[in-house]
C-alpha positions as CSV (number, residue, x, y, z in Angstrom):
1,X,0.0,0.0,0.0
2,X,1.4,3.4,-1.0
3,X,2.2,5.7,1.9
4,X,1.2,9.1,0.7
5,X,2.3,10.6,4.0
6,X,6.0,9.6,3.6
7,X,8.5,12.5,3.6
8,X,12.1,12.2,2.5
9,X,15.0,13.8,4.3
10,X,15.4,16.2,1.4
11,X,11.8,17.2,1.7
12,X,12.1,17.7,5.5
13,X,15.1,19.9,5.1
14,X,13.2,22.0,2.5
15,X,10.4,22.3,5.1
16,X,13.0,23.4,7.8
17,X,14.5,26.0,5.5
18,X,11.0,27.3,4.5
19,X,10.0,27.7,8.1
20,X,13.3,29.5,8.9
21,X,12.4,32.0,6.2
22,X,8.9,32.5,7.5
23,X,10.1,33.0,11.1
24,X,12.6,35.6,10.0
25,X,9.9,37.4,7.9
26,X,7.7,37.5,11.1
27,X,10.6,38.9,13.1
28,X,10.9,41.7,10.5
29,X,7.3,42.7,9.9
30,X,3.9,42.3,11.5
31,X,1.1,40.3,10.0
32,X,3.2,37.7,8.3
33,X,2.5,33.9,8.0
34,X,4.5,33.3,11.1
35,X,3.6,36.1,13.5
36,X,6.7,35.8,15.7
37,X,5.1,37.6,18.6
38,X,7.4,39.2,21.2
39,X,6.4,38.6,24.8
40,X,7.2,41.5,27.1
41,X,7.6,39.3,30.2
42,X,11.1,38.3,31.3
43,X,10.9,35.4,33.8
44,X,12.3,36.5,37.1
45,X,15.1,34.6,38.9
46,X,14.2,36.3,42.2
47,X,10.8,34.8,43.0
48,X,10.9,33.7,46.6
49,X,7.4,33.4,48.2
50,X,3.9,34.0,47.1
51,X,0.6,32.5,46.0
52,X,-1.0,33.0,42.6
53,X,-3.9,31.9,40.6
54,X,-2.6,30.1,37.5
55,X,-5.0,29.4,34.6
56,X,-4.6,27.2,31.5
57,X,-6.9,27.1,28.6
58,X,-5.9,25.0,25.6
59,X,-8.1,23.5,22.9
60,X,-9.9,21.1,25.1
61,X,-9.8,21.8,28.9
62,X,-9.7,24.8,31.1
63,X,-7.7,24.4,34.3
64,X,-7.6,26.7,37.4
65,X,-5.0,26.2,40.1
66,X,-3.4,27.8,43.1
67,X,0.4,27.7,42.8
68,X,2.5,28.6,45.9
69,X,6.1,29.6,45.8
70,X,8.3,28.8,48.9
71,X,12.0,29.8,48.6
72,X,11.6,30.0,44.9
73,X,10.2,26.5,44.5
74,X,6.6,26.3,43.0
75,X,4.0,23.8,44.2
76,X,0.6,23.3,42.6
77,X,-1.7,23.1,45.6
78,X,-4.8,22.2,43.8
79,X,-6.4,22.0,40.3
80,X,-10.0,22.4,39.2
81,X,-10.7,21.4,35.6
82,X,-13.6,21.6,33.1
83,X,-13.9,20.7,29.4
84,X,-14.3,23.9,27.4
85,X,-13.9,23.1,23.7
86,X,-15.4,24.1,20.3
87,X,-18.6,22.2,20.9
88,X,-19.2,23.7,24.3
89,X,-18.4,27.3,23.2
90,X,-20.6,27.2,20.1
91,X,-22.7,30.5,20.1
92,X,-20.8,31.7,23.2
93,X,-20.2,35.4,23.8
94,X,-17.5,36.7,26.1
95,X,-19.8,36.8,29.1
96,X,-20.7,33.2,28.6
97,X,-17.1,32.1,28.6
98,X,-16.2,34.2,31.6
99,X,-19.2,32.8,33.5
100,X,-18.1,29.2,32.9
101,X,-14.5,29.9,33.9
102,X,-15.5,31.9,37.0
103,X,-17.5,29.0,38.3
104,X,-14.5,26.7,38.0
105,X,-12.2,29.3,39.7
106,X,-14.7,29.8,42.6
107,X,-14.4,26.1,43.5
108,X,-10.7,26.5,44.5
109,X,-10.3,26.0,48.3
110,X,-7.0,27.8,48.5
111,X,-8.2,31.0,46.8
112,X,-8.2,33.7,49.4
113,X,-7.7,37.5,49.6
114,X,-3.9,37.1,49.6
115,X,-4.1,35.9,46.0
116,X,-4.0,39.0,43.9
117,X,-2.0,38.0,40.9
118,X,-3.1,35.8,37.9
119,X,-1.0,34.0,35.4
120,X,-3.0,33.0,32.4
121,X,-1.7,30.5,29.9
122,X,-3.9,31.4,26.9
123,X,-3.2,29.1,23.9
124,X,-4.5,31.2,21.1
125,X,-2.9,33.8,18.8
126,X,-2.6,37.0,20.8
127,X,-0.4,40.1,20.6
128,X,1.3,40.7,23.9
129,X,1.0,44.2,25.4
130,X,3.8,45.8,27.4
131,X,1.7,45.6,30.6
132,X,1.6,41.8,30.5
133,X,-1.9,41.5,29.0
134,X,-2.5,40.4,25.4
135,X,-4.9,41.2,22.6
136,X,-6.7,38.3,20.9
137,X,-5.8,38.3,17.2
138,X,-8.0,35.4,16.0
139,X,-9.2,32.1,17.3
140,X,-7.9,28.6,16.4
141,X,-8.8,25.0,17.2
142,X,-12.3,25.5,15.9
143,X,-13.1,28.0,18.8
144,X,-15.0,31.0,17.6
145,X,-16.2,33.7,20.0
146,X,-16.4,36.8,17.7
147,X,-16.9,39.6,20.3
148,X,-13.5,38.8,22.0
149,X,-11.4,39.2,18.8
150,X,-9.3,42.4,18.8
151,X,-9.8,43.0,22.6
152,X,-7.6,42.4,25.7
153,X,-7.7,38.9,27.1
154,X,-6.9,39.6,30.7
155,X,-8.2,43.0,31.8
156,X,-12.0,42.3,31.2
157,X,-11.6,38.9,32.8
158,X,-10.1,40.4,36.0
159,X,-13.0,42.8,36.2
160,X,-15.5,40.1,35.7
161,X,-14.0,37.9,38.4
162,X,-13.8,40.7,41.0
163,X,-17.4,41.7,40.3
164,X,-18.9,38.2,40.3
165,X,-17.0,35.9,42.7
166,X,-15.8,38.5,45.3
167,X,-12.1,38.3,44.5
168,X,-9.4,40.9,44.9
169,X,-7.2,40.5,41.8
170,X,-4.8,43.4,41.0
171,X,-2.8,42.1,38.1
172,X,-2.8,39.5,35.3
173,X,-0.1,38.3,33.0
174,X,-1.2,36.5,29.8
175,X,1.2,34.2,28.0
176,X,1.0,31.5,25.3
177,X,1.3,27.9,26.3
178,X,4.6,27.5,24.4
179,X,6.0,30.5,26.4
180,X,4.7,28.9,29.6
181,X,6.4,25.6,28.7
182,X,9.5,27.6,27.9
183,X,9.5,29.3,31.3
184,X,9.0,26.0,33.0
185,X,12.1,24.6,31.2
186,X,14.4,27.5,32.2
187,X,15.1,25.8,35.5
188,X,17.4,23.4,33.6
189,X,20.8,25.0,33.3
190,X,23.8,24.6,31.0
191,X,22.1,25.4,27.7
192,X,22.7,28.1,25.1
193,X,19.0,28.6,24.4
194,X,15.7,27.0,25.0
195,X,12.6,26.0,22.9
196,X,9.1,25.5,24.2
197,X,7.0,23.1,22.1
198,X,3.4,22.1,22.2
199,X,2.0,19.2,20.3
200,X,-1.5,18.4,21.7
201,X,-4.9,19.5,20.4
202,X,-2.9,22.2,18.5
203,X,0.8,22.9,18.0
204,X,3.1,25.8,18.4
205,X,6.7,26.8,19.4
206,X,8.4,29.6,21.3
207,X,12.1,30.4,22.0
208,X,14.3,33.2,23.3
209,X,15.4,35.7,20.7
210,X,17.8,38.6,20.8
211,X,15.8,41.8,21.0
212,X,18.0,43.6,18.4
213,X,17.4,40.7,15.9
214,X,13.6,41.3,16.1
215,X,13.7,44.1,13.5
216,X,10.1,45.1,13.8
217,X,10.9,46.3,17.4
218,X,13.6,48.7,16.3
219,X,15.7,48.0,19.4
220,X,19.5,48.0,19.9
221,X,19.3,45.8,23.0
222,X,21.0,42.4,22.8
223,X,19.0,40.9,25.7
224,X,16.9,37.8,25.1
225,X,13.1,37.9,25.2
226,X,10.5,35.2,24.6
227,X,9.0,35.0,21.2
228,X,5.8,33.1,20.5
229,X,6.0,32.0,16.9
230,X,2.4,30.9,16.3
231,X,4.0,28.3,14.1
232,X,0.8,26.3,13.7
233,X,-0.1,28.7,10.9
234,X,2.9,27.6,8.8
235,X,1.9,26.4,5.4
236,X,4.5,23.7,4.6
237,X,5.2,22.2,1.2
238,X,4.4,18.6,0.5
239,X,0.9,18.4,2.1
240,X,-1.4,15.9,0.5
241,X,-4.8,15.9,-1.1
242,X,-6.1,14.4,2.1
243,X,-4.8,17.4,4.0
244,X,-6.7,19.6,1.6
245,X,-9.9,17.7,2.2
246,X,-9.5,18.0,5.9
247,X,-8.9,21.8,5.6
248,X,-12.1,22.2,3.7
249,X,-14.1,20.8,6.7
250,X,-12.7,23.5,9.1
251,X,-14.0,26.9,10.0
252,X,-10.7,28.6,9.1
253,X,-9.9,27.2,5.7
254,X,-6.4,28.0,4.4
255,X,-5.1,28.8,7.9
256,X,-3.2,26.7,10.5
257,X,-2.2,24.2,7.8
258,X,0.8,22.9,9.8
259,X,-1.4,22.5,12.9
260,X,-3.9,20.6,10.8
261,X,-1.2,18.2,9.6
262,X,0.4,17.4,13.0
263,X,-1.9,18.0,16.0
264,X,-4.4,15.9,17.9
265,X,-7.4,18.0,16.9
266,X,-7.0,16.9,13.3
267,X,-5.1,13.6,13.1
268,X,-8.3,11.6,13.4
269,X,-9.9,13.6,10.6
270,X,-6.9,12.9,8.4
271,X,-7.3,9.2,9.2
272,X,-11.1,9.2,8.3
273,X,-10.6,11.2,5.1
274,X,-7.8,9.0,4.0
275,X,-10.1,5.9,4.3
276,X,-13.2,7.5,2.9
277,X,-12.3,10.8,1.2
278,X,-15.8,11.2,-0.4
279,X,-17.8,10.5,2.7
280,X,-18.9,13.2,5.2
281,X,-17.1,12.9,8.6
282,X,-18.9,10.4,10.9
283,X,-21.3,9.3,8.1
284,X,-20.8,5.6,8.8
285,X,-23.3,3.2,7.3
286,X,-23.2,-0.6,7.5
287,X,-21.0,-0.9,4.4
288,X,-18.4,1.4,5.8
289,X,-18.4,-0.4,9.1
290,X,-17.9,-3.8,7.4
291,X,-15.0,-2.3,5.4
292,X,-13.4,-1.0,8.6
293,X,-13.6,-4.4,10.2
294,X,-12.2,-6.2,7.2
295,X,-9.4,-3.7,6.7
296,X,-7.9,-3.5,10.1
297,X,-4.3,-4.2,9.1
298,X,-4.2,-1.3,6.6
299,X,-5.9,0.9,9.1
300,X,-3.1,0.3,11.6
301,X,-0.5,1.0,9.0
302,X,-2.3,4.2,8.0
303,X,-2.6,5.4,11.5
304,X,1.1,4.8,12.1
305,X,2.0,6.6,8.8
306,X,-0.1,9.6,9.8
307,X,1.5,9.7,13.3
308,X,5.0,9.2,12.0
309,X,4.6,12.1,9.5
310,X,3.4,14.3,12.4
311,X,6.6,13.5,14.3
312,X,8.8,14.2,11.3
313,X,7.1,17.5,10.5
314,X,7.5,18.5,14.1
315,X,11.2,17.6,14.0
316,X,11.6,19.7,10.8
317,X,9.9,22.7,12.4
318,X,12.2,22.4,15.5
319,X,15.2,22.3,13.1
320,X,13.9,25.4,11.3
321,X,13.7,27.3,14.5
322,X,17.1,26.1,15.6
323,X,18.5,27.5,12.4
324,X,17.1,30.9,13.3
325,X,18.6,30.7,16.8
326,X,22.0,29.7,15.5
327,X,22.0,32.4,12.9
328,X,21.3,35.0,15.6
329,X,24.1,33.6,17.8
330,X,26.9,31.5,16.1
331,X,28.0,30.2,19.5
332,X,24.8,28.3,20.0
333,X,25.7,24.6,20.3
334,X,23.3,23.1,22.9
335,X,19.5,23.8,23.0
336,X,17.1,22.6,25.6
337,X,13.6,21.7,24.5
338,X,10.6,21.6,26.9
339,X,7.7,19.8,25.3
340,X,4.1,19.4,26.3
341,X,1.0,17.9,24.7
342,X,-0.7,14.6,24.5
343,X,0.4,13.8,21.0
344,X,4.1,14.3,21.8
345,X,4.0,12.3,25.0
346,X,1.3,9.7,24.5
347,X,1.7,8.6,20.9
348,X,3.9,5.5,20.7
349,X,7.5,6.2,19.6
350,X,6.7,9.8,18.8
351,X,9.4,11.4,21.0
352,X,12.0,8.9,19.8
353,X,11.2,9.6,16.2
354,X,11.4,13.4,16.7
355,X,14.8,13.0,18.3
356,X,16.0,10.6,15.6
357,X,15.0,13.1,12.8
358,X,16.6,16.0,14.6
359,X,20.0,14.3,14.5
360,X,19.7,14.3,10.7
361,X,18.2,17.7,10.2
362,X,20.0,20.0,12.7
363,X,22.9,22.2,11.7
364,X,26.4,20.7,12.2
365,X,27.6,20.7,15.8
366,X,24.2,21.7,17.2
367,X,22.3,19.4,19.5
368,X,18.9,19.5,21.1
369,X,18.1,17.8,24.3
370,X,14.4,17.0,25.0
371,X,13.7,17.4,28.7
372,X,11.8,14.8,30.6
373,X,8.1,15.5,30.9
374,X,7.4,18.2,33.4
375,X,4.3,18.0,35.5
376,X,1.9,20.9,34.8
377,X,4.4,23.0,32.8
378,X,1.7,25.4,31.6
379,X,0.5,26.2,35.2
380,X,4.0,26.5,36.5
381,X,5.0,28.8,33.6
382,X,1.9,30.9,34.1
383,X,2.6,31.2,37.8
384,X,6.2,32.3,37.0
385,X,4.9,34.9,34.6
386,X,2.4,36.2,37.2
387,X,5.2,37.1,39.6
388,X,7.8,38.3,37.0
């Protein structure tokens, strides 16, 4: 059986080089395919003691937690969680979303008047503001709440919480999940730079960039600041006709093509469209069911091919970002990678395949070490941001 999802090393290197070009375009100008969004929050090395509300909303679940720092070490005291996905938020307005989230937050037993800072891991494209808030650019992962687009994410939420659940919040810092993952990984020392990677319901990357290399900022400072790439919007070469069919079923056709090829929110759709490209999703009649039962071996091979392509595409994207980092600093030799997401950690052999491909694709004398899975990196990273 032909594997239409196979990618050669030459093709993967082409993808890496193309992404490098797109990242650099985004560092030079606003509104490009890869947004390359600077984050104006530098993680503090001097956090000693404090208690914060840390929030995390990805494509599937909303989590609220209280994180306490003692002598600089963070501990997640408790977590409350609720599924908030595209189905649940259908026809939502901002007030509806806030109401659902506020109810979850109100259930936290360790939430008291001493908790005045919020760190919010918000996993959607948003432009960071210098005060630590962010403005929603557009939705992803099939979420669509129109009256929130173009508005601050954090400030109205703080006001809602203080008015509706009798809290005393003074400040909120909004960061992307890749930046949160990046912050959580900074505790590992001995690396020239770091990458935060998410491969779960969606996908994205972040890294530390020299401020003077982000041309659109017009800065002469050589310090490093976090940059959220929004790399899920990358439109890589070598996508298949099946990817095009999946794209046609989404509410943001033509956008997030890389995300739609590698992340958990779409891999199942690729599988179904590959088996029955002319059928509507979930339109299973008895004939289709019989075919599925009698074709199990090919289904297993197809599922593996789709997952393997995802891992190879992710490796190519990491290599493309590494090329940007090395170009900015020729002395970069060792990069630490903090990864999160169910696809990355729960798909059989996924991490191993990413690491194997990186050894082939990375520039000479550059290595990337994937850190062991960190527990609750988004919450820890959000908490660090809240006190930075």
